[in-house]
C-alpha positions as CSV (number, residue, x, y, z in Angstrom):
1,M,-62.9,-85.4,-41.0
2,K,-59.7,-85.1,-39.3
3,N,-58.4,-83.0,-42.0
4,K,-61.0,-80.9,-42.2
5,L,-61.3,-80.6,-37.8
6,G,-57.7,-79.6,-38.4
7,M,-58.7,-77.0,-41.0
8,I,-61.5,-75.4,-38.5
9,E,-58.7,-75.2,-36.0
10,E,-56.0,-73.8,-38.5
11,I,-58.3,-70.7,-39.3
12,A,-60.1,-70.6,-35.5
13,F,-56.4,-70.3,-34.3
14,S,-55.5,-67.8,-37.0
15,D,-58.5,-65.7,-36.3
16,T,-57.4,-65.3,-32.3
17,F,-54.2,-64.9,-33.5
18,Y,-54.6,-61.6,-35.5
19,L,-57.1,-60.3,-32.4
20,R,-54.5,-60.7,-29.8
21,L,-51.8,-58.8,-32.3
22,R,-54.3,-56.0,-32.6
23,E,-54.6,-56.0,-29.1
24,S,-51.0,-56.3,-28.6
25,L,-50.5,-53.5,-30.8
26,A,-53.0,-51.0,-28.9
27,G,-51.5,-51.8,-25.8
28,L,-47.9,-51.5,-27.3
29,K,-49.0,-47.9,-28.1
30,F,-50.3,-47.2,-25.0
31,L,-46.9,-48.5,-23.1
32,V,-45.0,-46.3,-25.5
33,K,-47.2,-43.4,-23.9
34,M,-46.4,-44.7,-20.7
35,K,-42.5,-44.7,-21.0
36,G,-42.5,-41.0,-20.8
37,F,-43.5,-41.2,-16.9
38,Q,-41.0,-44.0,-16.1
39,N,-38.5,-41.1,-16.1
40,L,-39.4,-38.1,-14.9
41,T,-37.8,-34.7,-15.4
42,L,-36.9,-32.9,-12.2
43,T,-38.4,-29.2,-12.1
44,Q,-35.0,-27.3,-12.0
45,D,-34.1,-29.4,-15.0
46,A,-37.3,-29.0,-16.7
47,L,-37.0,-25.0,-16.4
48,K,-33.3,-25.3,-17.1
49,K,-34.3,-27.4,-21.0
50,W,-37.1,-25.4,-21.8
51,F,-35.5,-22.2,-21.7
52,G,-32.4,-23.7,-23.6
53,I,-35.0,-24.4,-26.0
54,L,-36.6,-20.8,-25.7
55,Q,-35.6,-17.5,-27.4
56,I,-37.5,-14.9,-25.3
57,V,-36.7,-11.6,-26.4
58,K,-36.3,-8.1,-24.9
59,P,-39.7,-7.2,-24.7
60,S,-41.6,-4.2,-26.6
61,A,-42.5,-1.1,-24.8
62,E,-44.6,1.1,-24.5
63,E,-45.6,4.9,-23.3
64,I,-48.1,4.7,-20.7
65,P,-49.4,7.6,-18.1
66,L,-48.0,7.5,-14.8
67,E,-51.5,6.8,-13.0
68,E,-52.3,3.5,-15.0
69,A,-48.4,2.3,-14.6
70,L,-49.1,0.6,-10.9
71,N,-47.7,-3.1,-11.3
72,R,-46.4,-2.5,-15.0
73,V,-42.4,-3.5,-15.8
74,L,-40.3,-0.7,-16.7
75,V,-37.9,-1.2,-19.5
76,Q,-35.9,1.6,-18.6
77,D,-34.1,3.2,-15.8
78,I,-35.2,6.0,-14.8
79,I,-32.9,8.7,-13.7
80,A,-33.7,11.6,-11.3
81,N,-33.5,14.6,-13.8
82,E,-32.8,17.0,-10.3
83,N,-32.2,16.6,-6.8
84,L,-35.2,15.8,-4.1
85,P,-35.9,17.6,-2.2
86,R,-35.2,20.6,-4.6
87,F,-34.2,22.7,-2.0
88,D,-33.5,22.4,2.1
89,R,-36.9,22.4,3.5
90,S,-38.8,22.2,6.6
91,A,-39.9,18.7,7.8
92,V,-41.8,20.2,11.0
93,D,-44.5,22.9,11.5
94,G,-42.9,25.8,13.3
95,Y,-40.0,28.5,12.8
96,A,-36.5,28.7,10.5
97,V,-33.5,30.1,13.0
98,S,-29.9,29.5,13.1
99,A,-28.9,27.0,15.5
100,E,-26.5,28.7,16.8
101,A,-28.4,31.6,18.1
102,T,-30.7,28.8,20.3
103,I,-27.1,27.5,22.5
104,G,-28.5,27.5,26.1
105,A,-31.9,28.2,25.4
106,S,-34.4,26.1,28.1
107,Q,-37.5,26.6,29.2
108,F,-36.1,28.7,32.1
109,K,-34.0,30.5,30.0
110,P,-35.9,31.0,26.7
111,T,-34.0,32.5,23.8
112,I,-36.2,35.2,22.2
113,F,-36.4,35.9,18.5
114,E,-37.9,38.4,16.4
115,L,-40.7,37.3,13.9
116,T,-39.9,38.5,9.9
117,E,-41.5,37.5,6.7
118,S,-38.3,37.8,4.6
119,N,-36.0,35.2,2.7
120,V,-32.9,35.8,4.3
121,V,-33.2,35.5,8.6
122,G,-30.7,37.2,10.6
123,A,-29.1,35.6,13.1
124,S,-31.7,37.3,16.4
125,Q,-34.9,36.3,13.6
126,A,-37.0,33.7,12.8
127,K,-39.2,32.6,10.0
128,Q,-42.4,31.0,10.7
129,V,-42.6,27.9,8.4
130,W,-45.0,24.8,7.6
131,T,-44.0,21.2,6.5
132,G,-42.0,21.4,3.3
133,N,-41.7,25.4,3.4
134,P,-38.3,26.2,2.3
135,I,-35.5,27.2,4.6
136,P,-34.6,30.6,4.3
137,K,-31.0,32.1,3.8
138,G,-29.5,32.6,7.1
139,A,-31.2,30.1,9.0
140,D,-29.6,25.9,9.2
141,A,-32.3,24.6,11.6
142,A,-36.3,24.5,12.2
143,V,-37.9,24.7,15.8
144,M,-41.2,22.6,16.3
145,I,-44.0,25.0,17.0
146,E,-44.5,22.9,20.3
147,N,-41.4,23.9,21.5
148,T,-41.6,27.8,21.3
149,Q,-44.3,30.9,22.4
150,K,-45.3,33.7,20.2
151,K,-45.7,37.1,22.4
152,D,-45.9,40.4,20.4
153,G,-44.6,39.9,17.0
154,E,-41.4,37.6,19.0
155,I,-41.2,34.0,19.9
156,E,-39.8,32.3,23.1
157,V,-37.4,29.3,21.8
158,W,-37.4,26.9,24.8
159,V,-34.8,24.2,23.1
160,Q,-31.3,24.2,22.0
161,M,-31.2,23.2,18.1
162,A,-28.0,21.9,16.2
163,P,-27.3,22.7,12.5
164,G,-29.9,20.6,10.2
165,D,-32.3,19.8,12.7
166,N,-35.9,19.3,11.5
167,V,-34.2,19.6,8.2
168,S,-34.8,18.0,4.6
169,K,-32.0,19.0,2.9
170,R,-31.3,19.4,-0.9
171,G,-31.0,16.4,-2.7
172,E,-31.1,14.3,0.9
173,D,-33.5,11.8,-0.8
174,V,-32.6,11.7,-4.3
175,R,-29.5,12.9,-6.3
176,K,-29.7,14.4,-9.6
177,G,-28.3,11.8,-12.0
178,E,-29.5,8.7,-9.4
179,V,-31.0,5.5,-10.9
180,V,-34.0,5.9,-8.9
181,A,-35.8,2.9,-10.4
182,K,-34.4,0.0,-12.9
183,S,-35.6,-1.4,-16.1
184,G,-37.3,-4.6,-15.2
185,R,-38.7,-3.6,-12.0
186,R,-42.2,-3.7,-11.0
187,L,-44.0,-0.5,-10.3
188,N,-45.6,-0.2,-6.7
189,P,-47.3,2.8,-5.5
190,F,-44.1,4.1,-3.7
191,F,-42.1,4.1,-7.1
192,L,-44.6,5.7,-8.7
193,G,-44.7,8.4,-5.9
194,L,-41.5,8.9,-6.2
195,V,-41.5,8.9,-9.9
196,A,-44.6,11.3,-9.6
197,A,-41.8,13.4,-7.3
198,L,-39.7,13.9,-10.1
199,G,-42.7,15.4,-12.1
200,K,-42.7,12.7,-15.2
201,N,-46.0,11.9,-16.0
202,Q,-45.0,9.0,-18.3
203,V,-43.4,5.7,-17.9
204,A,-41.9,3.4,-20.2
205,V,-43.2,0.0,-19.7
206,A,-43.2,-3.6,-21.0
207,K,-45.7,-4.8,-23.5
208,K,-48.5,-7.3,-21.6
209,P,-47.3,-10.8,-23.3
210,R,-50.2,-11.8,-24.7
211,V,-51.4,-15.9,-23.2
212,A,-53.5,-18.2,-24.4
213,I,-55.5,-20.3,-22.4
214,L,-57.4,-23.7,-23.6
215,A,-59.6,-26.0,-22.1
216,T,-59.7,-29.7,-22.9
217,G,-62.2,-32.3,-22.3
218,N,-65.3,-33.6,-23.4
219,E,-66.6,-33.7,-19.7
220,L,-66.3,-29.8,-19.5
221,A,-69.4,-27.5,-19.8
222,K,-69.4,-23.9,-20.1
223,V,-70.2,-21.5,-17.0
224,G,-73.5,-20.3,-17.2
225,S,-74.4,-23.0,-19.4
226,T,-76.8,-26.1,-18.5
227,P,-74.4,-29.0,-18.0
228,K,-75.0,-32.5,-19.2
229,T,-75.2,-35.7,-17.2
230,N,-71.9,-36.4,-16.2
231,Q,-69.9,-32.9,-16.8
232,I,-68.6,-30.5,-14.7
233,F,-68.3,-26.6,-15.3
234,E,-65.0,-25.6,-17.1
235,S,-63.1,-23.6,-13.9
236,N,-59.6,-23.9,-14.7
237,G,-59.7,-21.4,-17.7
238,V,-60.8,-18.7,-15.5
239,M,-58.4,-19.2,-12.7
240,L,-55.7,-19.8,-14.6
241,S,-56.7,-16.4,-16.7
242,A,-56.7,-15.0,-13.2
243,M,-52.9,-15.8,-12.5
244,C,-51.7,-14.5,-15.7
245,S,-53.5,-11.1,-15.0
246,E,-52.1,-11.1,-11.6
247,L,-48.4,-11.5,-12.5
248,G,-49.1,-8.5,-15.8
249,A,-49.8,-11.0,-18.8
250,E,-52.7,-10.4,-20.8
251,P,-54.6,-13.6,-21.1
252,V,-56.7,-14.6,-24.2
253,D,-59.3,-17.5,-23.9
254,L,-59.5,-19.7,-26.5
255,G,-62.6,-21.6,-25.2
256,T,-62.9,-25.1,-24.8
257,V,-62.7,-27.8,-26.8
258,R,-63.4,-31.5,-27.3
259,D,-61.0,-34.1,-26.6
260,D,-60.5,-34.6,-30.6
261,L,-57.3,-34.1,-32.3
262,D,-57.9,-32.3,-35.2
263,Q,-59.9,-30.0,-32.6
264,I,-57.2,-29.5,-30.7
265,T,-54.6,-28.9,-32.9
266,E,-56.6,-26.2,-34.8
267,A,-57.1,-24.2,-31.4
268,L,-53.5,-24.1,-30.8
269,K,-52.5,-23.5,-34.4
270,S,-55.0,-20.2,-33.6
271,G,-53.7,-19.6,-30.3
272,L,-50.2,-19.4,-31.6
273,T,-51.1,-17.3,-34.4
274,R,-52.9,-14.7,-32.0
275,T,-50.5,-14.7,-28.9
276,D,-47.0,-14.9,-27.4
277,A,-47.8,-18.0,-25.6
278,V,-49.7,-20.9,-25.0
279,I,-51.7,-22.7,-22.0
280,T,-53.3,-25.7,-21.9
281,T,-55.5,-27.6,-19.4
282,G,-56.3,-31.3,-19.5
283,G,-55.3,-33.9,-21.5
284,T,-51.8,-34.3,-20.8
285,S,-51.6,-37.5,-19.0
286,V,-51.4,-41.1,-20.7
287,G,-55.1,-42.1,-21.0
288,G,-56.4,-42.9,-24.4
289,L,-58.4,-39.2,-24.6
290,D,-55.3,-37.2,-23.6
291,L,-54.4,-36.3,-26.7
292,V,-52.6,-32.5,-26.5
293,P,-49.4,-33.8,-26.3
294,D,-50.1,-35.7,-29.9
295,A,-51.8,-32.3,-30.9
296,V,-48.7,-30.2,-30.1
297,N,-46.5,-32.6,-32.0
298,K,-48.4,-32.9,-34.9
299,I,-48.0,-28.9,-35.4
300,G,-44.2,-28.8,-35.6
301,T,-40.7,-29.5,-33.9
302,P,-39.2,-29.0,-31.3
303,G,-43.0,-29.9,-30.2
304,I,-42.6,-31.7,-26.4
305,V,-39.2,-31.3,-24.9
306,V,-40.6,-32.3,-21.5
307,H,-43.5,-34.8,-20.5
308,G,-43.7,-36.0,-17.2
309,V,-42.0,-34.2,-14.1
310,A,-41.2,-35.2,-10.6
311,M,-43.4,-32.9,-8.6
312,R,-47.0,-33.5,-6.9
313,P,-49.4,-32.6,-8.1
314,G,-48.6,-32.0,-11.7
315,M,-47.0,-34.7,-12.6
316,P,-48.3,-35.2,-16.2
317,T,-47.4,-31.5,-17.0
318,A,-45.8,-31.1,-20.5
319,L,-43.0,-28.5,-21.7
320,A,-43.2,-27.8,-25.3
321,V,-41.9,-25.2,-28.2
322,L,-43.7,-24.4,-31.2
323,E,-43.0,-21.7,-33.9
324,G,-40.3,-20.0,-31.3
325,K,-43.5,-19.7,-28.4
326,P,-43.7,-21.3,-25.3
327,V,-46.6,-24.1,-25.0
328,M,-47.1,-25.7,-21.3
329,V,-49.6,-28.2,-21.1
330,L,-51.0,-28.3,-17.7
331,S,-53.1,-30.9,-15.9
332,G,-56.9,-30.5,-15.4
333,N,-57.0,-31.8,-12.0
334,P,-57.1,-27.8,-10.8
335,V,-54.7,-27.7,-8.1
336,A,-51.8,-29.5,-10.6
337,A,-53.1,-26.8,-12.7
338,V,-52.0,-24.4,-10.2
339,V,-48.9,-25.7,-9.4
340,G,-47.8,-26.1,-12.8
341,F,-48.8,-22.7,-13.3
342,E,-46.6,-21.7,-10.3
343,V,-44.0,-23.8,-11.3
344,F,-43.2,-22.9,-14.8
345,A,-45.4,-20.2,-16.2
346,R,-44.6,-18.0,-13.2
347,P,-40.7,-17.9,-14.4
348,L,-41.9,-17.7,-18.1
349,I,-43.9,-14.8,-17.9
350,C,-41.2,-12.7,-15.3
351,K,-38.8,-13.6,-18.3
352,M,-41.2,-12.3,-21.0
353,L,-41.8,-9.2,-19.4
354,G,-38.1,-8.7,-18.7
355,M,-38.1,-8.7,-15.1
356,I,-34.6,-8.6,-13.1
357,R,-35.3,-12.0,-11.8
358,E,-38.2,-14.0,-11.3
359,E,-41.1,-12.7,-8.8
360,H,-41.1,-15.3,-6.0
361,R,-44.0,-15.5,-3.9
362,L,-44.0,-14.2,-0.6
363,T,-42.0,-16.7,1.9
364,L,-42.5,-17.0,5.8
365,R,-41.5,-19.2,8.2
366,A,-43.9,-21.3,10.1
367,K,-44.0,-24.2,12.5
368,M,-45.9,-27.5,11.5
369,I,-48.7,-28.4,13.6
370,R,-48.8,-31.6,11.9
371,N,-46.8,-34.4,10.3
372,V,-47.3,-34.6,6.7
373,S,-46.0,-37.6,4.9
374,T,-44.6,-37.2,0.8
375,A,-43.8,-39.4,-1.9
376,L,-39.7,-39.7,-1.8
377,G,-38.3,-38.5,-5.5
378,R,-41.0,-35.7,-6.2
379,K,-41.0,-32.2,-5.0
380,T,-44.3,-31.9,-3.3
381,F,-46.7,-29.0,-2.9
382,V,-48.0,-29.1,0.1
383,R,-51.7,-27.2,0.8
384,V,-51.4,-25.2,4.0
385,K,-52.9,-22.7,6.5
386,T,-50.9,-20.5,8.3
387,F,-51.8,-18.3,10.9
388,E,-50.5,-16.4,13.8
389,K,-50.9,-17.0,17.7
390,D,-49.0,-15.2,20.4
391,G,-46.7,-14.0,18.1
392,N,-45.4,-17.5,16.5
393,V,-46.9,-18.2,12.9
394,F,-48.2,-21.7,12.4
395,A,-48.8,-23.9,9.3
396,E,-51.8,-26.5,9.1
397,P,-52.0,-28.6,6.5
398,V,-55.4,-28.9,4.7
399,S,-56.7,-32.0,4.3
400,A,-57.7,-33.2,0.7
401,R,-57.5,-36.5,-1.6
402,G,-56.0,-35.9,-4.6
403,S,-55.4,-32.8,-6.7
404,G,-58.7,-31.7,-7.8
405,A,-60.2,-30.3,-4.6
406,I,-60.1,-27.3,-5.4
407,S,-61.2,-25.7,-1.8
408,T,-57.8,-26.6,-0.8
409,M,-56.5,-23.7,-2.2
410,T,-59.5,-21.5,-0.8
411,R,-59.5,-22.8,2.7
412,G,-55.5,-22.8,2.5
413,N,-53.2,-19.3,2.1
414,G,-50.2,-20.9,1.0
415,F,-47.8,-23.9,0.1
416,L,-44.9,-25.6,1.5
417,V,-42.4,-27.1,-0.7
418,V,-41.2,-30.7,0.2
419,P,-38.1,-31.1,-2.0
420,E,-37.0,-34.8,-3.7
421,D,-35.2,-36.7,-1.0
422,R,-37.5,-36.2,1.9
423,E,-40.4,-38.3,3.0
424,G,-42.4,-35.4,4.3
425,V,-42.1,-33.2,7.4
426,A,-42.4,-33.3,10.7
427,E,-45.0,-31.8,13.4
428,G,-43.1,-29.1,15.3
429,E,-40.6,-28.5,12.2
430,I,-39.6,-25.3,10.9
431,V,-40.5,-24.9,7.2
432,A,-40.8,-22.3,4.9
433,V,-44.5,-21.6,3.3
434,R,-44.9,-19.8,0.0
435,L,-48.2,-17.3,0.9
436,F,-50.7,-16.9,-1.8
437,G,-53.5,-15.2,0.6
438,A,-52.8,-13.1,3.9
439,L,-51.6,-14.5,7.3
440,E,-54.5,-15.3,9.5
441,E,-55.5,-14.9,13.3
442,E,-55.3,-18.1,15.4
443,S,-56.9,-21.7,13.9
444,K,-59.3,-23.6,16.0
445,G,-57.0,-26.3,15.7
446,V,-54.3,-25.1,18.0
């Protein structure tokens, strides 16, 4: 009986032991996954490590018509092949004269000039010119039409002129041989106007880098479909694609895949084959269905080089390199995905376009109207609404819980960055705000 009971106790103990062992192994695997977030990488160190492994080559060039070049990035310097202006020209509507002949002229004692149509004027002659017309030989100034009076083939000049008055000199704007736009510069409307003034109708620009966008998650439903219970519409892909386009990259939609290791792996492989970089969203934290880092490492080396960044939101962000191409694994929370893009994808795309330097968002200084608390040790991106009142600029924190509240990006128009060594900012403090929208008028909160 005792032996029998002892045998039963031994068998029962063995079953319990193996059950607990299996639970322990699963827990150990979970703890190993968690370990990467116990030592977070500073944002600047993460970028340095990532870019240190990446070999970003000079972008390929393509010649495009000038009218299609808005916001494209030059890949070679544009050099003036002639002077601007091409000749001395009038800057006003009026009359070209010799400045010396106007000495002493006034309304009470006007100087009289004979009008001529010749391209050469004498000391006592004047030729009518309109803005942009060449200054005839013998003239060195242009009198505004308001300071003259025309009478029977002559004009009275009521002001004294100096040589060069109201004249745009040849080469005054641009000298022949001058570099007017450097390689790596984005072409805004004013550069396009300058290039057109030089007579160029084609420019060499960087080909748009192709960036694959992949959304992961069982909970995601395609926009336009009928979602199942507990599903949400996939919006990060649309948003990140637009942010790529805004910077000058070409987004490639890889669609949505479920939280399945094989499906994610195949989608990543497809993206690597078709594009120059891959951005994923979702599945990067430490939960059981956060499989994207595993899929990345399954494909090849070096795989994940950073996982867990000291920033908020966006701590689970991972950076990887596969087949020599950059891979960004961003959070599925919309605001965290935006912040991850701003911190890592923005400088990456600028480099891939061959830009002179990273193109930061416009920054302005504003006065905080409320206290904001942040976590020490993490760079925190606080959404704010900036507005102008009585000639001063203020920043109002946009309240929301968590990084899934995408409305904070529409109710705000910028964010301030609180560094890792600060625990927030105080009311009345002057802060630097990076704008992603237009400055607003007075807020009802002030």
